[in-house]
C-alpha positions as CSV (number, residue, x, y, z in Angstrom):
1,M,114.3,118.5,89.8
2,V,114.9,121.8,91.6
3,E,118.5,122.8,92.5
4,E,117.9,122.4,96.2
5,D,117.0,118.7,95.7
6,L,119.9,118.2,93.3
7,H,122.3,119.6,96.0
8,H,120.8,117.2,98.5
9,L,121.4,114.2,96.2
10,R,124.9,115.3,95.5
11,C,125.7,115.4,99.2
12,E,124.0,112.1,99.8
13,V,125.9,110.4,97.0
14,K,129.2,111.8,98.3
15,A,128.5,110.8,101.9
16,H,127.2,107.3,101.1
17,L,130.2,106.6,98.8
18,Q,132.5,107.5,101.7
19,E,130.5,105.2,104.1
20,G,130.6,102.3,101.6
21,C,126.8,102.2,101.4
22,L,126.9,103.2,97.7
23,R,129.2,102.0,95.0
24,H,130.2,103.6,91.7
25,V,129.5,101.3,88.8
26,A,131.7,101.8,85.7
27,D,130.0,99.2,83.5
28,P,126.4,98.6,84.5
29,S,125.8,96.0,81.8
30,A,128.6,93.8,83.3
31,I,126.6,93.2,86.5
32,N,123.1,93.6,84.9
33,L,122.4,96.7,87.0
34,V,118.7,97.6,87.2
35,C,118.2,101.3,87.6
36,S,115.2,103.0,89.1
37,P,114.4,106.8,89.3
38,V,115.6,108.5,92.4
39,G,113.9,111.5,94.0
40,V,113.8,113.7,97.1
41,V,110.9,114.3,99.5
42,P,110.6,116.3,102.8
43,K,110.9,114.3,106.0
44,P,107.7,114.3,108.1
45,H,107.7,116.8,110.9
46,S,111.2,118.1,109.8
47,D,112.8,120.7,107.6
48,K,115.2,118.0,106.3
49,K,114.9,116.0,103.1
50,R,114.9,112.2,102.4
51,T,116.1,110.3,99.3
52,I,113.5,108.0,97.8
53,Y,114.2,105.2,95.4
54,H,111.2,104.8,93.0
55,L,111.4,101.0,93.0
56,S,107.7,100.8,92.0
57,H,108.6,102.3,88.6
58,P,107.1,101.6,86.1
59,R,103.6,101.7,87.6
60,K,101.5,101.3,84.5
61,P,100.4,97.7,83.7
62,G,100.9,96.1,80.4
63,L,103.7,94.6,78.5
64,R,106.4,96.7,80.1
65,L,109.0,95.2,82.5
66,L,107.9,94.7,86.1
67,S,109.2,97.1,88.7
68,V,111.6,95.9,91.4
69,N,108.8,96.1,94.0
70,D,106.5,94.0,91.8
71,G,109.0,91.2,92.1
72,I,109.1,91.1,95.9
73,N,107.1,88.3,97.5
74,T,104.2,89.6,99.7
75,S,105.4,87.4,102.6
76,F,108.3,89.9,102.9
77,V,106.0,92.9,103.2
78,T,103.5,92.5,106.0
79,I,104.3,93.7,109.5
80,H,102.3,93.4,112.6
81,Y,103.1,96.6,114.4
82,E,102.9,97.0,118.2
83,S,100.3,99.3,119.7
84,L,100.5,101.8,122.5
85,D,98.5,99.5,124.7
86,A,101.4,98.4,127.0
87,I,102.5,101.9,127.8
88,M,99.0,103.2,128.2
89,D,98.0,100.4,130.6
90,F,101.2,101.1,132.6
91,I,100.3,104.8,132.8
92,H,96.8,103.9,134.0
93,M,98.2,101.7,136.8
94,H,101.1,104.2,137.7
95,P,99.8,107.8,137.7
96,S,102.6,110.4,137.1
97,A,104.8,107.7,135.5
98,S,108.0,108.8,133.8
99,L,107.8,108.4,130.0
100,W,110.7,107.8,127.6
101,K,111.3,107.3,123.9
102,A,114.3,106.9,121.6
103,D,114.8,106.6,117.8
104,L,117.6,104.8,116.0
105,E,119.8,107.0,113.9
106,D,119.9,106.4,110.1
107,A,118.2,103.1,110.8
108,F,117.9,101.7,107.2
109,R,121.6,102.5,106.4
110,H,122.8,99.8,108.9
111,I,121.2,96.9,107.0
112,I,123.4,95.7,104.2
113,V,121.7,94.2,101.1
114,A,122.9,90.9,99.6
115,E,125.0,91.2,96.5
116,S,122.5,89.4,94.4
117,D,119.8,91.9,95.4
118,A,122.0,95.0,95.3
119,Q,122.2,94.8,91.5
120,L,118.4,95.6,91.5
121,M,119.1,98.8,93.4
122,G,120.9,100.9,90.8
123,I,120.5,104.6,90.1
124,H,121.7,106.9,87.3
125,F,122.6,110.4,88.5
126,E,124.4,113.2,86.6
127,G,125.9,110.8,84.1
128,Q,127.1,108.3,86.6
129,Y,125.8,104.8,87.6
130,Y,125.7,103.8,91.3
131,Q,124.7,100.6,93.2
132,E,123.0,100.9,96.6
133,C,124.3,98.5,99.2
134,A,121.9,99.2,102.1
135,L,118.2,99.2,102.5
136,A,116.6,102.2,100.8
137,F,113.4,104.2,101.3
138,G,111.1,103.1,98.5
139,G,111.7,99.4,98.8
140,R,108.6,97.4,99.4
141,S,110.3,95.0,101.7
142,S,112.6,97.6,103.4
143,P,110.4,98.1,106.5
144,F,109.9,94.3,106.9
145,L,113.6,93.5,106.7
146,F,114.6,96.3,109.0
147,N,112.0,95.3,111.5
148,L,113.6,91.8,111.9
149,F,116.7,93.6,113.3
150,A,114.6,96.0,115.4
151,K,112.7,93.0,116.9
152,F,116.0,91.4,117.9
153,L,117.2,94.7,119.5
154,H,113.8,94.8,121.3
155,W,114.3,91.3,122.6
156,V,117.8,91.9,123.8
157,T,116.7,95.1,125.6
158,S,113.7,93.4,127.2
159,F,115.9,90.5,128.4
160,A,118.5,92.9,129.9
161,M,115.7,94.9,131.6
162,Q,114.8,91.8,133.6
163,A,118.2,92.1,135.4
164,V,117.8,95.7,136.6
165,P,116.7,96.4,140.2
166,Q,112.9,96.3,140.6
167,P,112.1,95.3,137.0
168,S,108.4,95.5,137.8
169,S,108.8,99.3,138.2
170,F,109.2,99.6,134.4
171,S,106.7,99.0,131.6
172,E,107.4,96.5,128.8
173,V,109.7,97.9,126.1
174,S,107.7,98.7,122.9
175,H,108.9,99.5,119.4
176,Y,107.5,100.6,116.1
177,L,110.2,100.1,113.5
178,D,113.0,102.4,114.7
179,N,111.0,104.0,117.5
180,F,111.4,102.6,121.0
181,F,109.3,103.8,124.0
182,G,108.1,102.9,127.5
183,A,107.5,104.2,131.0
184,S,108.8,103.8,134.5
185,D,107.3,104.2,138.0
186,T,108.1,107.4,140.0
187,S,110.2,105.2,142.4
188,A,112.5,103.9,139.6
189,M,115.5,105.4,137.9
190,A,114.0,107.1,134.9
191,A,117.1,106.8,132.8
192,T,117.6,103.1,133.2
193,P,115.6,101.9,130.1
194,I,117.5,104.4,127.9
195,Q,120.8,103.3,129.2
196,V,120.0,99.6,128.6
197,L,118.6,100.3,125.1
198,S,121.7,102.4,124.2
199,M,124.1,99.7,125.3
200,A,122.1,97.0,123.5
201,A,121.9,99.1,120.3
202,A,125.7,99.8,120.4
203,A,126.4,96.1,120.8
204,L,124.4,95.4,117.6
205,G,125.9,98.3,115.6
206,F,123.1,100.8,116.0
207,K,123.1,104.3,117.5
208,L,120.4,106.3,119.2
209,S,119.5,109.7,117.9
210,H,120.4,112.2,120.6
211,K,117.8,114.7,119.3
212,K,115.0,112.2,119.5
213,T,115.9,110.6,122.8
214,L,113.9,111.8,125.8
215,W,113.2,110.4,129.3
216,D,111.9,111.4,132.7
217,A,108.9,113.2,131.2
218,T,105.2,113.1,132.2
219,K,104.1,114.5,128.8
220,L,105.4,112.9,125.6
221,K,104.5,112.6,121.9
222,I,104.8,109.1,120.7
223,L,103.9,108.2,117.1
224,G,101.6,111.2,116.7
225,I,99.8,110.5,120.1
226,K,100.2,112.9,123.1
227,L,100.4,111.0,126.4
228,D,100.1,112.7,129.7
229,S,100.7,110.5,132.7
230,V,99.6,113.1,135.2
231,A,96.3,114.0,133.6
232,Q,95.9,110.4,132.4
233,T,95.0,111.4,128.9
234,A,95.9,110.4,125.3
235,S,95.1,112.6,122.4
236,I,96.1,113.2,118.8
237,T,98.9,115.7,118.0
238,N,97.9,118.7,116.0
239,Q,100.3,117.6,113.2
240,R,98.6,114.2,112.8
241,C,95.2,115.8,113.0
242,Q,96.0,118.3,110.3
243,R,97.4,115.5,108.1
244,I,94.1,113.5,108.5
245,L,92.0,116.5,107.7
246,Q,94.0,117.2,104.6
247,L,93.7,113.7,103.3
248,C,90.0,113.5,104.0
249,S,89.1,116.9,102.6
250,R,91.1,116.3,99.4
251,I,89.2,113.1,98.7
252,V,85.8,114.6,99.6
253,E,86.3,117.7,97.5
254,R,87.3,115.7,94.4
255,G,84.7,112.9,95.0
256,C,87.3,110.3,93.8
257,A,90.6,108.9,95.0
258,S,93.4,106.5,94.1
259,L,94.1,103.3,95.9
260,L,97.1,104.8,97.6
261,E,95.1,107.8,98.9
262,L,92.5,105.6,100.4
263,Q,95.1,103.3,102.0
264,Q,96.8,106.4,103.5
265,V,93.7,107.8,105.0
266,A,92.5,104.4,106.2
267,G,95.9,103.8,107.9
268,H,95.8,107.1,109.7
269,L,92.3,106.7,110.9
270,Q,92.9,103.1,112.0
271,F,95.8,104.3,114.1
272,V,93.6,107.0,115.7
273,T,91.1,104.3,116.8
274,R,93.7,103.2,119.3
275,I,92.6,106.1,121.5
276,A,89.1,106.5,120.0
277,P,87.7,103.0,119.7
278,H,84.2,104.3,118.8
279,G,85.8,105.5,115.5
280,R,86.0,101.9,114.3
281,A,82.3,102.0,113.4
282,F,83.1,104.6,110.8
283,L,85.8,102.7,108.9
284,R,83.8,99.8,107.3
285,R,82.8,101.6,104.1
286,L,86.2,103.1,103.8
287,Y,87.8,99.6,103.8
288,N,85.2,98.4,101.3
289,A,86.3,101.3,99.0
290,V,89.9,100.2,99.4
291,R,89.0,96.6,98.3
292,L,87.1,98.0,95.3
293,H,90.0,100.2,94.2
294,Y,92.3,97.3,93.8
295,K,90.6,96.8,90.4
296,S,91.3,100.4,89.4
297,P,94.3,101.5,91.6
298,F,94.8,104.8,89.7
299,G,91.5,106.3,90.7
300,R,87.8,106.0,90.7
301,R,84.8,107.7,92.3
302,I,84.0,107.0,96.0
303,S,80.5,106.1,97.1
304,K,78.2,108.5,99.1
305,A,78.6,106.1,102.1
306,T,82.4,106.4,102.0
307,C,82.1,110.2,101.7
308,A,79.8,110.3,104.7
309,E,82.3,108.4,106.8
310,L,85.1,110.8,105.8
311,L,82.8,113.8,106.6
312,W,82.1,112.2,110.1
313,W,85.8,112.1,110.8
314,M,86.2,115.7,109.7
315,S,83.3,117.2,111.5
316,E,82.7,115.1,114.6
317,Y,86.2,114.2,115.7
318,C,89.3,115.8,114.1
319,V,88.0,119.4,114.4
320,Q,87.9,119.2,118.2
321,Y,91.7,119.3,118.2
322,Y,91.9,122.8,116.6
C-alpha cells in the first residue's frame, strides 16, 4: 500500500476511535474477532479517498473459510431503488420548476452494528487489532441496512411536506440511498423541501452535507443525469458517459470479462435507459452473458452478440455526448 493510502488509514483510524465507531481490541481471540483486509479507493467524482473493508475475502472457492459476505442472507441484499420518474414527470408538468438535491453526510457511519455482528468486522492495521462498530463500505448488506433508515427519513419528510402551504406545488420527495431530490413550482418557496428534510434528518441523528445541498436551480445533476427544467431535457453527464465507454471498451478489447465487470456495465446501461428507453432492446444479450458468468465468475469470453451490443452503446449512443 502506498504511503498516501497509509496516511489516509491512519487518519481514519484515529478519527473513528475518537468518534467511538472503532474500538481497539487487545485480545482478538477472546471475542473471536474475524479480520478482513482493509484498503483505500478513490471516491467517485472526488479527489478524496474511501476506506473499503474487503469482506468478500477470500474469494476463491474450495475448502477455505467462507468470507463474511458469503454468510449474509440474500434477503438482506436486494434493494428496489427509486427512479427519476417522479421528478421528471413534475418537470414536464411544471416548466422552469426549481430543482433541489441533498446528500446525507457520512451516511453509513450513523448506523451502529449489533455487537454479535461487530466481531465479524475486524481489521489488523500496523500491528494493532480493531473492531468496526458501524456499517462499512464493502459489506454486502450495508446498502440494504442503511436504506431502511433512509426510507424512514424519506417517509418522515414526505409526511411533513403535506403540512406546508400549497403542498401540490412540490414534487414527491425521492431518494436513492443517501441522495434526496425533488422539485417545486415557480410559485412555491424553493427552500422549503430542504428545510423540512434538514429538520427531519437532524431529528433522526443525520446531517446534510452542505457541499452537496443545492436548491432553487433549473439545471441540476442528479445521479449522473443532467436535468434542465427550462429546456425540458434529461441527458447523461460527461463523467457517467466516460465511465460507460471505459467499461464497454475494456471488455470489447479483451473479448472476455469477469462477472463483476459485466454486472457493472449492465447496471450503468440499465440506469441510462431511464432517459433512453430504446436502449433496453440492446441489453438482452448482455444480461444473458451475466447469467452464464455465474458459472465462471472470474472470467470467460463473451459472445459476438454480446460484443455487438456493447459496440452499439459505444458507437450509436454514448459518443454523442462528447
